[in-house]
C-alpha positions as CSV (number, residue, x, y, z in Angstrom):
1,X,-30.2,-27.9,-0.3
2,X,-28.6,-31.5,1.0
3,X,-25.2,-31.4,1.8
4,X,-22.2,-33.3,0.4
5,X,-21.6,-36.4,2.4
6,X,-21.0,-40.0,2.2
7,X,-24.9,-40.6,1.7
8,X,-25.0,-38.1,-1.0
9,X,-21.8,-38.9,-2.8
10,X,-23.2,-40.8,-5.5
11,X,-25.3,-38.0,-6.6
12,X,-22.4,-35.9,-7.7
13,X,-22.3,-35.4,-11.5
14,X,-20.0,-37.3,-13.8
15,X,-17.8,-34.4,-14.6
16,X,-16.8,-34.7,-10.9
17,X,-14.4,-36.9,-9.9
18,X,-15.3,-38.8,-6.8
19,X,-12.9,-41.1,-4.4
20,X,-11.8,-44.2,-6.1
21,X,-11.4,-46.2,-2.9
22,X,-13.6,-47.4,0.0
23,X,-13.7,-44.6,2.5
24,X,-15.8,-47.0,5.0
25,X,-12.3,-49.1,5.3
26,X,-10.0,-46.0,5.4
27,X,-8.0,-45.7,8.7
28,X,-6.0,-42.6,9.7
29,X,-2.1,-42.6,9.5
30,X,-1.5,-39.2,9.5
31,X,-2.4,-36.2,12.0
32,X,-2.3,-33.0,10.2
33,X,-2.3,-29.5,12.6
34,X,-3.8,-26.7,10.9
35,X,-6.2,-27.9,8.5
36,X,-7.2,-24.7,6.4
37,X,-7.6,-24.1,2.9
38,X,-3.9,-24.6,2.0
39,X,-3.4,-28.1,3.5
40,X,-6.8,-29.1,2.0
41,X,-5.6,-28.0,-1.7
42,X,-1.9,-29.5,-1.3
43,X,-1.0,-32.2,1.1
44,X,-4.5,-33.9,1.4
45,X,-4.6,-33.7,-2.6
46,X,-1.4,-35.6,-2.7
47,X,-2.6,-37.9,-0.1
48,X,-5.6,-38.3,-2.0
49,X,-4.1,-39.2,-5.3
50,X,-1.9,-42.1,-3.4
51,X,-5.3,-43.5,-1.8
52,X,-6.7,-43.4,-5.1
53,X,-4.1,-45.5,-6.9
54,X,-2.9,-47.7,-4.0
55,X,-5.1,-47.4,-1.2
56,X,-3.3,-47.8,2.3
57,X,-4.1,-46.4,5.7
58,X,-3.0,-42.9,5.2
59,X,-6.4,-41.3,6.2
60,X,-5.7,-37.8,7.5
61,X,-7.2,-36.6,11.1
62,X,-7.2,-32.9,10.7
63,X,-6.9,-30.5,13.7
64,X,-7.7,-27.0,14.0
65,X,-5.5,-25.3,16.8
66,X,-8.1,-22.2,16.9
67,X,-11.5,-22.1,15.9
68,X,-14.0,-24.9,15.1
69,X,-14.7,-23.3,11.5
70,X,-13.2,-26.3,9.4
71,X,-14.8,-28.9,11.6
72,X,-18.2,-27.2,11.4
73,X,-17.6,-27.1,7.5
74,X,-16.4,-30.7,7.2
75,X,-18.0,-32.9,10.0
76,X,-21.7,-32.6,8.7
77,X,-20.2,-33.8,5.1
78,X,-18.0,-36.7,6.8
79,X,-14.8,-35.0,5.8
80,X,-15.7,-34.7,2.0
81,X,-14.9,-31.5,0.4
82,X,-14.7,-30.4,-3.4
83,X,-11.3,-29.2,-4.7
84,X,-11.8,-26.8,-7.6
85,X,-8.6,-26.2,-10.0
86,X,-9.2,-23.1,-11.6
87,X,-7.3,-21.5,-14.5
88,X,-8.3,-18.4,-16.5
89,X,-10.3,-20.4,-19.1
90,X,-11.5,-23.9,-17.2
91,X,-11.9,-25.6,-14.0
92,X,-11.5,-29.1,-12.5
93,X,-13.6,-30.3,-9.8
94,X,-12.7,-33.3,-7.6
95,X,-14.1,-34.7,-4.3
96,X,-11.3,-35.3,-1.6
97,X,-12.0,-38.1,0.6
98,X,-8.7,-38.1,2.5
99,X,-9.7,-36.4,5.6
100,X,-11.5,-39.0,8.2
101,X,-12.3,-36.3,10.7
102,X,-11.5,-32.8,12.1
103,X,-10.5,-32.1,15.8
104,X,-10.6,-28.9,17.7
105,X,-7.6,-28.8,19.8
106,X,-8.7,-26.0,22.3
107,X,-11.8,-28.0,23.1
108,X,-10.1,-31.0,24.5
109,X,-6.2,-30.7,24.4
110,X,-6.0,-34.1,26.1
111,X,-8.0,-35.6,23.6
112,X,-5.6,-34.6,20.5
113,X,-2.5,-35.6,22.5
114,X,-4.0,-39.0,23.0
115,X,-4.5,-39.3,19.1
116,X,-1.4,-38.0,18.2
117,X,0.2,-40.6,20.5
118,X,-1.7,-43.3,18.8
119,X,0.5,-46.1,17.4
120,X,-1.5,-45.8,14.2
121,X,-0.3,-42.4,13.5
122,X,3.0,-42.5,11.4
123,X,3.1,-38.9,10.6
124,X,2.2,-35.6,12.0
125,X,2.3,-32.7,9.6
126,X,1.8,-29.1,10.0
127,X,0.7,-25.9,8.1
128,X,0.4,-23.3,11.3
129,X,1.9,-20.5,9.5
130,X,5.3,-18.9,10.5
131,X,4.0,-17.6,13.9
132,X,2.6,-20.9,15.0
133,X,6.3,-22.0,15.4
134,X,6.5,-19.4,18.3
135,X,10.1,-18.7,17.7
136,X,12.3,-15.7,16.7
137,X,12.4,-15.4,13.3
138,X,15.9,-13.5,13.3
139,X,17.5,-16.1,15.3
140,X,15.6,-19.3,15.0
141,X,15.4,-19.9,18.8
142,X,12.2,-21.0,20.5
143,X,10.7,-18.0,22.1
144,X,10.5,-19.2,25.8
145,X,9.0,-15.9,27.0
146,X,5.8,-16.6,24.6
147,X,2.9,-16.6,26.9
148,X,1.4,-19.8,25.1
149,X,4.8,-21.6,25.3
150,X,5.0,-20.6,29.0
151,X,1.5,-21.9,29.6
152,X,2.5,-25.4,27.9
153,X,5.6,-25.7,30.0
154,X,3.4,-25.6,33.0
155,X,0.4,-27.4,31.7
156,X,1.9,-29.8,29.0
157,X,-1.0,-32.3,29.4
158,X,-3.1,-29.7,27.8
159,X,-1.2,-27.5,25.4
160,X,-2.1,-24.5,23.3
161,X,0.9,-24.8,20.6
162,X,1.5,-26.9,17.8
163,X,5.2,-27.2,19.7
164,X,3.4,-28.3,22.9
165,X,1.4,-30.9,21.2
166,X,4.2,-32.2,19.4
167,X,6.1,-32.7,22.7
168,X,3.1,-34.1,24.9
169,X,2.5,-36.7,22.3
170,X,6.1,-37.7,21.8
171,X,6.4,-37.9,25.6
172,X,3.4,-40.1,25.4
173,X,4.7,-42.3,23.1
174,X,8.0,-42.7,24.9
175,X,6.4,-43.4,28.2
176,X,4.1,-46.2,26.8
177,X,6.7,-47.6,24.6
178,X,5.5,-46.7,21.2
179,X,7.6,-45.8,18.2
180,X,7.7,-42.1,17.3
181,X,6.0,-40.3,14.2
182,X,7.8,-38.1,11.6
183,X,7.0,-34.3,12.3
184,X,6.6,-32.8,8.8
185,X,6.6,-29.1,8.6
186,X,5.0,-28.0,5.2
187,X,4.9,-24.1,6.1
188,X,6.8,-21.5,4.1
189,X,10.0,-21.2,6.1
190,X,13.6,-21.7,5.0
191,X,14.6,-25.3,6.3
192,X,11.3,-25.8,7.9
193,X,12.2,-29.3,9.2
194,X,15.1,-27.7,11.1
195,X,12.9,-24.8,12.5
196,X,10.4,-27.2,13.9
197,X,13.1,-29.7,15.0
198,X,15.0,-26.8,16.7
199,X,11.9,-25.6,18.5
200,X,11.0,-29.1,19.6
201,X,14.1,-30.1,21.1
202,X,14.5,-26.8,22.8
203,X,11.1,-27.1,24.3
204,X,11.6,-30.9,25.1
205,X,15.0,-29.8,26.7
206,X,12.9,-27.7,29.3
207,X,10.7,-30.5,30.1
208,X,13.4,-33.2,30.6
209,X,16.8,-34.3,29.5
210,X,15.4,-37.7,28.9
211,X,12.5,-36.9,26.8
212,X,14.8,-34.5,24.8
213,X,17.6,-37.3,24.4
214,X,14.7,-39.9,23.0
215,X,13.1,-37.3,20.6
216,X,16.8,-37.0,19.1
217,X,17.0,-40.5,18.6
218,X,13.8,-41.6,17.4
219,X,12.0,-38.6,15.8
220,X,12.8,-36.9,12.3
221,X,11.8,-33.9,10.8
222,X,12.2,-33.9,7.2
223,X,12.4,-30.3,5.2
224,X,9.6,-29.8,2.6
225,X,8.9,-27.3,-0.1
226,X,5.2,-26.7,-0.8
227,X,3.8,-24.2,-3.6
228,X,0.3,-23.7,-4.7
229,X,-1.8,-20.7,-4.7
230,X,-4.7,-21.0,-2.6
231,X,-7.1,-17.9,-2.2
232,X,-9.8,-17.9,0.5
233,X,-13.0,-19.3,-0.5
234,X,-16.0,-16.8,-0.7
235,X,-19.7,-17.1,-0.6
236,X,-19.9,-16.9,-4.6
237,X,-17.4,-19.8,-4.9
238,X,-19.6,-21.9,-2.6
239,X,-22.6,-21.0,-4.8
240,X,-20.7,-21.7,-7.8
241,X,-19.9,-25.4,-6.5
242,X,-23.2,-25.9,-5.5
243,X,-24.6,-25.0,-8.7
244,X,-22.4,-27.9,-10.4
245,X,-22.5,-30.4,-7.5
246,X,-26.4,-29.9,-6.9
247,X,-25.4,-30.1,-3.1
248,X,-24.0,-27.8,-0.7
249,X,-20.4,-28.0,0.2
250,X,-19.3,-25.6,2.9
251,X,-15.8,-27.0,3.0
252,X,-15.1,-26.3,-1.1
253,X,-11.5,-25.1,-1.6
254,X,-10.5,-23.4,-4.7
255,X,-6.6,-23.4,-6.2
256,X,-4.7,-23.1,-9.4
257,X,-3.6,-26.1,-11.8
258,X,0.1,-25.7,-10.9
259,X,1.2,-27.6,-7.6
260,X,4.6,-28.8,-6.3
261,X,5.9,-30.5,-3.4
262,X,9.4,-31.3,-2.9
263,X,10.0,-33.5,0.4
264,X,13.5,-34.5,2.0
265,X,13.1,-38.5,2.2
266,X,13.7,-38.8,5.9
267,X,10.7,-40.6,7.7
268,X,10.9,-42.3,11.0
269,X,8.1,-44.6,10.6
270,X,6.6,-45.2,6.8
271,X,5.0,-42.8,4.4
272,X,2.7,-42.8,1.6
273,X,3.9,-43.2,-1.9
274,X,3.8,-39.3,-2.8
275,X,6.5,-39.8,-5.4
276,X,4.2,-41.8,-7.6
277,X,1.7,-39.1,-8.0
278,X,3.8,-36.1,-8.5
279,X,5.8,-35.4,-5.4
280,X,9.5,-34.9,-5.5
281,X,11.6,-37.1,-2.9
282,X,14.9,-35.8,-2.5
283,X,18.0,-35.8,-0.3
284,X,18.3,-31.9,-0.1
285,X,15.3,-29.6,-0.2
286,X,17.2,-26.4,0.1
287,X,18.0,-25.4,-3.4
288,X,14.1,-25.7,-4.3
289,X,13.1,-24.1,-1.2
290,X,15.5,-21.0,-1.9
291,X,13.9,-20.5,-5.5
292,X,10.6,-20.7,-4.3
293,X,11.0,-18.5,-1.2
294,X,12.8,-15.7,-3.0
295,X,11.4,-15.9,-6.6
296,X,7.8,-16.8,-5.5
297,X,7.1,-15.6,-2.0
298,X,9.5,-12.4,-2.0
299,X,7.7,-11.3,-5.3
300,X,4.2,-12.2,-3.6
301,X,4.8,-10.1,-0.4
302,X,6.2,-7.1,-2.4
303,X,3.1,-7.4,-4.8
304,X,0.8,-7.6,-1.9
305,X,1.9,-4.5,0.0
306,X,2.5,-2.2,-2.7
307,X,-0.5,-3.3,-4.5
308,X,-2.7,-3.0,-1.4
309,X,-1.6,0.4,-1.0
310,X,-2.3,1.3,-4.6
311,X,-5.6,0.3,-4.3
312,X,-5.8,-3.2,-5.8
313,X,-7.7,-5.9,-4.0
314,X,-6.5,-9.0,-5.9
315,X,-3.0,-9.8,-7.2
316,X,-4.2,-10.6,-10.6
317,X,-5.5,-6.8,-10.6
318,X,-1.7,-5.6,-9.5
319,X,-0.4,-7.7,-12.2
320,X,-2.7,-6.0,-15.0
321,X,-0.8,-2.7,-14.2
322,X,2.5,-2.8,-16.6
323,X,4.7,-0.8,-13.9
324,X,4.0,-3.3,-11.3
325,X,4.8,-6.2,-13.7
326,X,8.0,-4.7,-14.9
327,X,9.1,-4.1,-11.0
328,X,8.6,-8.0,-10.6
329,X,10.4,-8.8,-13.8
330,X,13.5,-6.6,-12.6
331,X,13.1,-8.3,-9.1
332,X,13.3,-11.8,-10.6
333,X,16.0,-10.8,-12.8
334,X,18.0,-9.0,-10.3
335,X,17.6,-9.0,-6.6
336,X,16.0,-12.2,-6.1
337,X,17.5,-13.8,-9.3
338,X,21.1,-13.0,-8.6
339,X,20.9,-15.0,-5.5
340,X,19.2,-18.5,-6.8
341,X,21.3,-21.1,-8.8
342,X,18.9,-23.4,-10.5
343,X,19.4,-27.3,-10.1
344,X,20.5,-29.2,-13.4
345,X,17.8,-29.4,-16.0
346,X,15.5,-26.7,-14.2
347,X,14.9,-23.8,-16.6
348,X,14.8,-21.0,-13.9
349,X,13.6,-18.5,-16.6
350,X,10.8,-20.3,-17.6
351,X,9.8,-20.7,-14.1
352,X,9.9,-17.0,-13.4
353,X,7.8,-16.4,-16.5
354,X,5.4,-19.3,-15.3
355,X,5.3,-17.4,-11.8
356,X,4.2,-14.2,-13.4
357,X,1.6,-16.1,-15.4
358,X,0.2,-17.6,-12.0
359,X,0.0,-14.2,-10.6
360,X,-2.0,-13.1,-13.6
361,X,-4.5,-15.8,-13.1
362,X,-7.8,-13.8,-13.1
363,X,-9.8,-16.8,-11.9
364,X,-8.0,-16.8,-8.6
365,X,-9.3,-14.0,-6.4
366,X,-6.1,-13.9,-4.1
367,X,-6.6,-10.8,-1.8
368,X,-3.3,-8.7,-1.3
369,X,-4.7,-8.5,2.1
370,X,-4.5,-11.9,2.6
371,X,-0.9,-12.3,1.5
372,X,-0.1,-9.2,3.5
373,X,-1.0,-10.9,7.0
374,X,1.7,-11.9,9.5
375,X,4.6,-9.9,7.6
376,X,6.8,-9.6,10.4
377,X,7.1,-13.3,10.4
378,X,7.6,-13.6,6.7
379,X,9.7,-11.0,6.0
380,X,13.0,-12.4,7.2
381,X,12.7,-15.3,4.9
382,X,11.1,-13.9,2.0
383,X,13.3,-10.8,1.7
384,X,15.9,-10.0,4.5
385,X,17.8,-13.3,3.7
386,X,18.1,-12.2,0.3
387,X,19.0,-8.6,1.1
388,X,21.7,-9.9,3.2
389,X,23.3,-11.8,0.7
390,X,22.9,-9.0,-1.5
391,X,24.6,-6.6,0.7
392,X,27.6,-9.1,1.3
393,X,28.3,-9.1,-2.5
394,X,27.1,-5.6,-3.3
395,X,24.2,-6.8,-5.5
396,X,20.9,-5.1,-6.4
397,X,18.7,-4.5,-3.2
398,X,16.5,-1.5,-4.7
399,X,13.2,-3.5,-5.1
400,X,13.6,-5.5,-1.8
401,X,14.0,-2.2,-0.1
402,X,10.8,-1.1,-1.9
403,X,9.0,-4.1,-0.4
404,X,10.1,-3.5,3.1
405,X,9.0,0.1,3.0
406,X,5.9,-1.0,1.5
407,X,5.4,-3.2,4.5
408,X,6.3,-0.5,6.7
409,X,3.8,2.1,5.3
410,X,1.2,-1.0,5.3
411,X,1.7,-1.5,9.0
412,X,0.7,2.2,9.9
413,X,-2.6,0.9,9.7
414,X,-3.7,3.9,7.6
415,X,-4.1,3.6,3.9
416,X,-3.3,6.5,1.6
417,X,-7.2,7.8,1.8
418,X,-6.9,7.9,5.4
419,X,-8.7,4.8,5.9
420,X,-7.9,2.0,8.5
421,X,-6.0,-0.8,7.4
422,X,-6.9,-4.2,9.2
423,X,-3.2,-5.0,10.0
424,X,-3.0,-8.9,10.9
425,X,0.1,-9.4,12.5
426,X,1.2,-10.7,15.9
427,X,3.4,-7.5,16.4
428,X,0.8,-5.4,14.9
429,X,0.4,-3.1,18.2
430,X,4.3,-2.8,18.6
431,X,4.7,-1.7,15.0
432,X,1.8,0.6,15.0
433,X,3.4,2.2,18.3
434,X,6.6,3.0,16.4
435,X,4.7,4.3,13.4
436,X,2.4,6.6,15.2
437,X,5.4,7.8,17.3
438,X,7.1,8.8,14.0
439,X,4.6,9.9,11.9
440,X,5.5,12.6,9.4
441,X,9.2,11.6,9.3
442,X,9.5,8.7,7.3
443,X,13.2,8.5,8.0
444,X,12.7,7.9,11.6
445,X,9.8,5.7,11.0
446,X,12.0,3.2,8.7
447,X,14.9,3.3,11.3
448,X,12.5,2.7,14.1
449,X,11.0,-0.2,12.5
450,X,14.3,-1.6,11.1
451,X,15.7,-1.4,14.7
452,X,13.3,-3.9,15.7
453,X,15.4,-7.4,16.3
454,X,12.9,-9.5,16.4
455,X,12.4,-9.1,12.7
456,X,15.6,-7.5,11.5
457,X,18.3,-9.0,13.8
458,X,20.9,-6.7,15.1
459,X,22.9,-6.3,11.4
460,X,20.5,-4.6,9.2
461,X,20.3,-1.4,11.1
462,X,24.1,-0.7,10.7
463,X,23.7,-1.3,6.9
464,X,23.5,2.4,5.8
465,X,22.8,1.2,2.0
466,X,19.7,-0.9,3.1
467,X,18.6,1.6,5.6
468,X,19.0,4.5,3.1
469,X,17.1,2.6,0.5
470,X,14.4,1.9,2.6
471,X,14.1,5.3,3.8
472,X,14.1,6.7,0.0
473,X,11.2,4.5,-1.1
474,X,9.1,5.4,2.2
475,X,9.6,9.1,1.4
476,X,8.5,8.8,-2.0
477,X,5.5,6.6,-0.9
478,X,4.5,9.7,1.4
479,X,5.2,12.2,-1.3
480,X,3.8,10.8,-4.3
481,X,1.8,7.5,-3.2
482,X,2.6,4.2,-4.1
483,X,1.0,3.7,-7.5
484,X,2.6,6.8,-8.8
485,X,6.0,6.0,-7.3
486,X,6.0,2.6,-9.1
487,X,4.8,4.0,-12.2
488,X,7.6,6.7,-12.1
489,X,10.1,4.4,-11.7
490,X,9.1,1.2,-13.5
491,X,7.5,2.5,-16.9
492,X,9.3,1.7,-19.9
């Protein structure tokens, strides 16, 4: 079967929307670090819409900072891939052409730095996940003890981290008199632009005061809020797209119809007209970000850990169990709902109901295990900021504590049947050591994990209401099992 490519693009059926612009004339204006499925379904989707309507030199050079898998998918296809928007009863297929090429950083770090230093590049965006910022989630400070950060400080011309690549390329631009780019985080972090700015400034300060000052004066770091559910593509998904296209597409991405992108309008060197294709350009992203992180991401993580342990592979399966639905409805109404205020004209109750409908989408095979990855990096912004706010005002914390307890039970690495859990987390070993040491004593286990400053800071271990709530749920999980515990507490 022939691959999707520039040569075969004319063969796609009429029901599939192709690029409406001349790709042979497309020049790159954006470098994106972390070109996974989410970027291709979200930021590249919006940029494609701009190119279709207005044209412009806003092609994307995608960069992987780890494996060559995306390059292997897209390079034989000239960067083309199919984006499939799928609801429970219909689907829409579109060929995305915004990605001009894909680089693999570890193969030639200096080459990627050179590309990022090119004057044609106006924006460097990132989806490198929370752990890619090499920061301490509890404090926001760059972790200067991180081995990769230490490597980059010693060998800045051949960096390993996203922070290292940004500083190395900004240094090259300063030294050659090239204007700076906008560094735009698109990861699920509160104040993500500020997190990125702090990490870059702290790293640059270790390199030279002159560089740090130049970056402060010339580089902007807008905050963004991104929202779209993008599950991992399966072999069955690729087979389906092949049956529709009559072409093989190794880079296809599946997503839901819903999408949202809120961007702080703070760009150093121009930008695409994203606001003309559905993005919101605003002065302050924080209110939108807080709503999304607490109502969507906090609920998603709670569903992922408890659902996985209850034996559900997909989020939609968890949402088929009435007790879990009731748990999330209560979380939306109380724990998270009590801490967010909607902007004017925003119907927050409809938003909550829409979130639950999105979680129920049976056509999106979003695995609980996928959402459960990197919990030590995600919990601070998804659940712990909320619990601190609730504790300060004596608000409800029960379901937040349940979510934390489910995470602790999950990172033990052994499920309720005694089978191993593949825990993907940068702190997996440290967490497993605590859990192994306290096995058989849920209270000691909970206290041992909550004492981890890197995740929980130094304050939460001293909040007896929070600690006791986590201990209660963890004890119940070991006594009854997660599914039975949720059913016992959230069945009407």
